[in-house]
N, C-alpha and C positions, 0 to 999 in steps of 0.2 A: 513447706510442701515442695517436693521435687518431682517434676514431670519431664522426663527426658525421652529422646528418640529411642533409646535402648529399652525403656519401660514400655513404650508404645509397641515396639517390635515384640516384646514379651507377651503382651495382651493379644496381639494379632496371632502369634504362633499358638497360644493356648486355645484361642477361639477356633482356629482352623483345624488343629490336631485333636481337640477334644479332651486332652488330659495334660497334666503337668509333666508326666514322664515322656510323652510323645513330643511335647514342645521342647523339653530338655534335649532330646535326641536331635531334633532339627537344629537347635541353636548351639549344639556342641557343648552343653553344660550338664552337670550332674543334676538329677531330679531334686535333690535337697536344696540346691542353689536356686533353682527356678521357684520352688515352693516358698523359700525365704524371700526372694525378690518380689513375688506376688503379694505376700503378706505385708512387706515393708511399703509397697506402693499403696495398699489399702489404708495402712496406718497414716501415711503421709497425706493422703487425700481425705482421710476420715470418712470413707464410704466403703460399703461392701461391694466388690466388683465381681466376685465369683460365687456361685451357688455350688458348694462342694458336696451337696447331697446327691447320692446316686453314683452310677458308674462313670459318667462323663462330667467334666468341669464345665458348667454352663455359666454364661454371663448373666448378671442381674441387669435390670433396666439401666442402672448407672453405668455398668460395664459396657452395655451395648452402645450407649451414647459416647463413651470414651473411645470405643473401637471405631465407631462411624467417623467421628471427627479426627481421631488419631490417624486413620488411614489417609485422610486428606493431607495431614502434616507430613506423613512418611513419603507420600508421592511428591509433595512439594520439595522435600529435602533431597530426594533422588533427582528431581528435575534441576534443582539448584546446583547439585554436585556435577551433573553433566554439563550445565552451562559454564560453570567455572572451568572445567577441564577443556571445553571447546574454546573459551576465550583465551586460555593459556596457550592453546594451539594456534592462535592467530586470528580468531574470529572477533570482529569488533563488537562492542556492547551495543552500539546503535549505528544504523546506516540511514542517512538522510537523502531522500530522492526528490528532485524537482521534476515534476511531470508537467510538460507543456499542455495547456488546455486543448490543443488541437487533437490530442490523443484521448479517446474516451477511457475513463478509468476501468471500465469493465474489460478492456483489452489487456490490462495489466494483471487482472485477478488470477489467471492460470499461473503466471510466473510467480506471484506472491504465494500461491498455494504450494507450489513446488519448493520455493525457498524456505517457507516456514516449516516444511517437513524435514529439512536437513540442517537448518542453521539455528544457533541459539541467539542470533543477533536480532535486536528489536529494529523495526523499520518505521521511519517517519516520512510520510509523503505530503508534499505541499504542491498545490496546483499553481502554476505560474503562467504568465502570458508574454509572448514575444520576447523582448529583451530581458524581461524578469526572470526567465529560465536561466539565461547566462548570468544574470546578476546574482541569483541565488547561489550559483556554483562558485563564482569568483569572490563573493563577499563572505563565503564560509557558512552560508545557511544550508548548503547541500554538498554532498560528496559526489553525487552522480546526477547528471541531467539527462532526461529522456525526452526526445522530441524537440530539442532546441532548434528554432527556425532561423533562417538567414545565416550570415557568417558570425563567428565569434569575434570578440573584441581583439584589436591588434595586440600582440604580445608585449610590445614596448610600453603599453599603457597600464600594464598589470603588475601587481606586486607578487603574484603567484602564477605559476605556469599551469597549463591544462593540456589535455590531449582530447582529440575528438575524432569520430569516425562517422561516415554516412549511415543513416538509419533507413532512409527511403524517401519516396516522393508521394505526397498526398495531392490528388487532383482537387481543384477548387471549382465550384460551379456557382453561377449567379442564380439566386432563388428568391421567390416571393410567394406570399399566400395567394390562393386562387382568387380571392376577392380584391387583391391589390390592383391598382390601375395599370401597372406595368404587365400584369399577367395577360391582359387582353390585347396588347400591342403585338404586331407581327415581329418575328425575329429576322435579323438580329436587332435587339434594342440598342439605340444609340447612347453614347455617353451623355449627350446633351439632354436626352430624355430622362436618363437615370438621375442626373444632377437636380432635377426638379423635385425629387422625392427624398424623404428622410432615409439616411443610411444608418444601419446598425453596426457598431464596431465593438470589439473587446478591448478594454483599456489595458495598456502595458503596466506590468507590476514591478518595474524596475525601481529600486530604491537608491542606487548609487550611479549606475550607468544611465546614459541619456535615453529617455523613452523612445521606442520605435513605433512605427505605424505599418500596417500591411493592408493592402486592398482598398485604401481610401480613394474615392472617385471624385472628390472635390465637391461634395454636396454641401449646401449651406446649412442644412439641418442634420445634426448628427446625434444619435443616442448611443451613449457608451454604457456597456453592460460588463459585469465582472468576469464571466466565463463563456466558453464556447457553447456550453449547454444553454445558457441564458440567451445567447444570441440566436440560437436555433428556435427557442420558444418565442422570442420577440418577433422573429420573422414569420413564424407560423401564425402568430396572432395578428399579422398584418400591420405591425407598428413601423415597419420599414423594410428596406431591401439590403442586399449585400451578398458577397461571396461566402460560401460555406464549404467545408470539407465534404466531398461526395460520400465518404464512408459513414459520416454521421447522419445523413439525411435520406439514404436509400429507402428505408422503410416509410419515412414520412412522405416521400414522393410517390411511392407505391400506393399509399393510402389516400393520396390526393390532398394531403395537408400542405404541401409545397409544390410549386411549379418551377421547373428549371427553364431558364431562358438563355438563349445565345445572345451575345452582345458583340458590338463592333470592336471590343477590346481583345478579342482572341481568347485562346485557352490560357488558363492560369493554373499554377500548382505551387506547392510549398515544399522545399527541400528540407528535410529534417535530419538532425544529427543526435548522436549520443556524445556526451562529454564528461570528463572527470578530472578532478584536480590531480596534478602530478605528485603532490605531497600526501595524497590519501593512499593508505595501504591497508591490507587486510583481506582475509579470506572471503568476507561477504561481498566486498566490492569486486573482487576477482571473479566470484561466482556470477554476478550480474553482467559483468563485461563479457564473460564467455558465453552466456546465454543470449545476450543481445547481438553477438556476432553471428549467431545462427540465422541462416537465411529464412527458415521457417518462422522463427520468432519475429523477425523483422516484418515479414509479410503479414503476420497476424496482427501486428500493431498498426500498420499503415494501410492495409488493403481495404 
């Protein structure tokens, strides 16, 4: 039994045009050749695909099933051909992105939507924390880092080079649940008072680089959680206190789920960067770098 893309195209043409002669005209073949090919396909499959009674060539139930599934295969083949052509033109098969947990994933969705509309490249995104974002890039787990905080590792410590550019600055605010003891204290809350309570932190995901810390206030009791989203939820539940990105908690503050408190530590913020390996090449990476250099894109990610 031989079922080819050419035979599926033949069935599709006959179904759409309604006759062997019209299908032959569309396919650029003589009617006798189309008729022969249709009969040969039926013999190979050992089923009747066409009801030849009447003026039009109609599909049998088996023919309808073949056409329905066959059109999926034809579309997949066309998509594969386009992907192969784009890869040959310099598009990577896969682009790996390390997204720092400080940036909400939903901020990245519009960019992903635009990218998927024009690129054949598959995207793999991993959420990283603090030094883990740099670690993923420099250890080869990522081609592009978005939202890397603090400074990158010193070049002389690395086996591969990288380039980085500023992404923007995210304001950090000290926040607690309304029922937390610190919520009732007058502002500014002192560091000594803060240290009496459990602090919620996000654990660094570095595997090779030395783990980093951010915003630690010296509390004796610390609860480490895996992501910034988890930290927000833990603080909303009253499990502890700590600094949070203002962009992540505006709605929670407006709903009364969190209370922002001034402290005697002054204002805090986190400077974020984008970074990519110098040995990484390709149209997909170039697309992302160009988009991330846009001031509107940067504002949408960090505002």
